[in-house]
N, C-alpha and C positions, 0 to 999 in steps of 0.2 A: 504494499499500499504506500501511497505517496507520503503519508504522515510519518511512516517508519523512517523515511530518510531525513527528516527534519532533525535538527539538534534539539535535545531535550535535557532538562536538568537531572541531577542524581534522584531527587524526589520523584519526578515523573517516571524515571527509569525504574525505580523501586516499586512504585505502584503498578506499572505495567507488568513487571516480572513477579509481583506478589513476594517481594523480598523487603527486608529492612534497609533503610537508608545507610545504616552502618555497614551492612554487608556490601553494598555498592561501593562505598569508600574503600573498604578493605580490598575488594577487587581492583580498584583503581591504583591504590598504593602498590599492590603486588603486581600490577600490569597484566592482570588476567583478562581484561576486557579492553577494547579500543576505546580511546577518549580524545578529545580535543581540548588542549589547554589554552583558555582565553587570557589568562592572566595568573597572578599568584593565587593559588588555591581556588581557581575558578575553572570548572571543567564542564563540558557538554558531551553528549553521547548520541549516537544513532542507534535506535533500537534494534533495527534489522541486523547490524553488524555486531552488536553485543550478543544477540541471540545466537548467531552463527558461532561466535568465539566460545560461548559457553556449551553449545551443542547439547541441549536438552537436559539429560539426567545429571550433568555436572552441577547445575544450578542447585537442585534439591540437596545434593551431597554437601556442598559448600555451605549452604544456608544452615543445614542441620548441624554441621560441625561447629559453626559459629554459636548457635544457639545452646550448644552443650557446655559452653564455658562462661556461665553467668558470674563465676567467682573471679574472672580476670578483670583486674582493675586498670583503667586507662591512665596513662602518665601524660606529662606535659609534652613529651616527644610525640606520643600518639596524637594528641590534640593538634600539634603543628602539621600533622599529615592529613588532617580532615579537610576535604575540599570545602570551599566557601559555597554558601547556598543563598542566592539573593533573596532578601527579605527576611532573613533569619540571623540569630545570634546563637553562639554555642558556649557552653561552659562544661567543666568536668567537676562534678560534686562527689567527693568520696569515691572516686574511681568510675562514676557512671556519667555517660554523656547526656547533657540536657540541652534541648533545643527549644528556642522560643522566638516568637515573631519580633521583628525590629520595633523599637519604641514608637509610639504614636506622637502627634504634635504636642499635646499638652504636657506629656512626660518630658520632651526636649525643652519645652518653654520654661517649665519649672526648673529643670536641671541647669539650664544656662544662667538663669537669674540667681539661683543659690550659689552656683560656682562663682559668679562675680562677687557676691558678698564675702564668701570665704577667701577669695583671692585678695581682696582689699584688706581683710582683718589679718590673715596670716602674713601677708606681704609686710605688714607693719610690726608684727610681734615676732615673727620668725623669718627674716629675709632669706635665710639659707634653705627654708623649706619650700616645698612645691605642692601645688594643687593639680591633680590630673583628672581626666574624665574618660569614660568609655568611648570607643573600644580600646582598651589597653589591658593586656593580660597581667594578672597578679597570681602568683603561686604562694599562697600563705601557708600551705601544708602540702606534704606528699599527696599525690593523687587528687589535687584540687587545682583547678584553674578557673579563676572568676574575672569578671569584668565589672567592677563596681561602677555605678553611675558617676560618682564623684568620690575622690579620696585624697587624703593629705598625707604627704611623707615629710616628717619634720627634718629640720636640718641635721639632727643627730642620726637620722636614718638613710642618709644619702648612699650608704654603701649597698643598700638594696636595689638601687636604681641601675638596671643593666641596659644594654643596647636595645634589647627587644621586649623586655618586660620588667616587672617589679617581682623581686625574689624575696618575699618576707611578708610580714603583717603590717599594713599601714597604721599610722597613729589613729586616723579617723577614716571611717567608711560610711558613705551615705548611699542608700538604695531608695530609689523612687518607685513606689508601687504602681503597678498596672493590674488589670484583671488577670493576665496571664502569669504574672510573677508574685502576686500577693502572698499565696501560701508558701512558695519557695523562699521568698525574702524574710518572712516572719518565722519560719521554722527551720528549713534545712541550712540556708545560708547563715542564719543567726547562730546556729550551733557550730558551724564551721568557723566563723569569725571568733566566736567565744573560745573555742579550742585553740585557735591560732594566736589568742591573746591580742586581738585588735582592741585597743583601749576604749575607743569610742565608736559606737554604732548608732546611726540615725536612720529613722524610717520617715519618709515623706509621702503622704497620700494625697495626690491631687484631687481625687474623687471625693474623699471625706474632708479634704482641706485641713489636714492635721500634720503636725511634726512631733515625733517622739525621739528623745535623746537618751540613749542608754550608755552607762559607764561600766566598765569591767571592775567588779569588786569581789575580792576573794574567789576569783575564777568564774563568776556569774555576772550576767548583765542585770544592772539595776536602772530603773527609769528615774532620771534625775531632773528632767525638764520636759515640758509638754505644752503645746499650744494648738489652737484651732481657729478657723475663719480669720478674723482681723487681729488676733492676739499678737503681741510682741514677745518673742521667746529670748530669755537671757540664760545663758549656760553657766553654771557655778564654776566650772573649770577653765572657762575662757573669759577672763575679765575683759569688760568693755564690748563683748560681742552681743548685739542685739538684732534679732531677725524679725523684721516686720512681715508677717506672714501674708498680709494683703498684697504686698509687692510680688509675691510668688504666683498668686492665683489670677490677677488681673490680666486681661487680654492687652 
């Protein structure tokens, strides 16, 4: 069919072959199927050519082999070999690959505004520190690769800043909630940041218009500041920092 000769994404190929996207990526890394590389970690496929390469029964065998290894934890190197998929972001949480849609407009709007506030503040109190934003890889623990929406690396943490990623736990991590990430950010990632000893963890909810600020105390996160709607939030550990929440929500 003509459609088979068109270039398709890994997601479309996986659906056509009734395989997981992870299996398609593994075939790509191992060069078991033909592909076209459009750019760094950007691949396209021709369905007809892939089917010929796999020759029927091989597909089921390989897929089954992959599924029988649920205990295999993915590493940062595995993560680097994952092809990019337009419209999606990827993280590895405790060795498991997590795929989610790219952020929506309100998410990016709130992120940009809060980042400016933090850049102004930390630029004054810690000129050697840096504020970063997604997409930048952070490896806070083994078998974990995250892309926090906003994070702060203090001047004393600069040894963690590598050419390609941040290797260690930032002083402050901010995650901006969306319907697709709400549960992950509040539970799984919060646990990971807690184990990694990220000192400050903030959750911003544009839908509910809230800001929650947690501090690591005795190994557990404690809520130390909270605000909603038009409140101004002042943090007990950051003297002089005042965040007018209305400035985050307005269009």
